[in-house]
C-alpha positions as semicolon CSV with decimal commas, in nm:
position;residue;x (nm);y (nm);z (nm)
1;M;0,314;1,110;-0,751
2;R;0,360;1,439;-0,569
3;G;0,496;1,394;-0,216
4;M;0,609;1,036;-0,265
5;V;0,965;0,950;-0,166
6;P;1,126;0,788;-0,473
7;L;1,234;0,424;-0,456
8;D;1,584;0,382;-0,318
9;P;1,748;0,050;-0,412
10;Q;2,017;0,094;-0,144
11;S;1,782;0,132;0,154
12;K;1,448;0,007;0,282
13;V;1,285;0,350;0,256
14;S;0,986;0,362;0,020
15;Q;1,002;0,013;-0,123
16;A;0,734;-0,153;-0,336
17;Q;0,556;-0,412;-0,121
18;F;0,259;-0,647;-0,142
19;A;-0,025;-0,537;0,085
20;V;-0,391;-0,573;0,169
21;V;-0,544;-0,226;0,194
22;Y;-0,860;-0,153;0,394
23;I;-1,028;0,137;0,218
24;P;-1,395;0,230;0,149
25;K;-1,333;0,309;-0,220
26;R;-1,047;0,220;-0,451
27;S;-1,034;0,575;-0,588
28;R;-0,771;0,686;-0,334
29;K;-0,402;0,685;-0,424
30;R;-0,250;0,709;-0,075
31;F;-0,335;0,539;0,251
32;P;-0,247;0,582;0,619
33;A;-0,024;0,305;0,754
34;S;-0,307;0,189;0,983
35;C;-0,507;0,081;0,673
36;V;-0,222;-0,117;0,515
37;E;-0,126;-0,474;0,604
38;I;0,209;-0,565;0,446
39;M;0,246;-0,927;0,333
40;S;0,532;-1,124;0,184
41;S;0,386;-1,258;-0,140
42;K;0,129;-1,195;-0,411
43;K;-0,037;-1,527;-0,328
44;E;-0,075;-1,428;0,038
45;V;-0,216;-1,086;-0,053
46;L;-0,470;-1,230;-0,297
47;A;-0,582;-1,482;-0,031
48;G;-0,621;-1,202;0,227
49;A;-0,823;-0,972;0,004
50;D;-1,200;-0,952;0,059
51;P;-1,381;-0,683;-0,142
52;L;-1,703;-0,741;0,059
53;K;-1,509;-0,629;0,369
54;K;-1,337;-0,347;0,174
55;R;-0,996;-0,523;0,184
56;Y;-0,816;-0,501;-0,151
57;A;-0,493;-0,656;-0,278
58;A;-0,234;-0,406;-0,398
59;I;0,128;-0,320;-0,446
60;V;0,208;-0,013;-0,238
61;I;0,515;0,208;-0,208
62;G;0,625;0,327;0,130
63;P;0,625;0,405;0,403
64;S;0,668;0,779;0,363
65;K;0,609;1,044;0,624
66;S;0,338;1,296;0,533
67;S;0,356;1,668;0,605
68;E;0,113;1,601;0,892
69;G;0,362;1,358;1,048
70;Q;0,171;1,037;0,962
71;Y;0,320;0,739;0,787
72;I;0,151;0,674;0,455
73;Y;0,172;0,436;0,162
74;Y;0,115;0,521;-0,205
75;L;-0,066;0,295;-0,448
76;D;0,149;0,144;-0,720
77;K;-0,124;-0,083;-0,859
78;W;-0,425;-0,289;-0,758
79;L;-0,387;-0,668;-0,791
80;T;-0,645;-0,915;-0,917
81;D;-0,643;-1,293;-0,960
């Protein structure tokens, strides 16, 4: 994806992570850090997801710093049960 910092196996910059993302629609591909709650496992993320409250389970890549100076995460994939 354009603007995304590639994964770096030797550092903790832009790593794939489990997360619950608060977002009105799942059509977006990047999210501000304030909308992303990083969790340690797929099980934890699936338990924390609540589509009725617009909280979705995902694997995200980040954080990256946007050109506007905000920290953002990029969607790798949405998770389901």
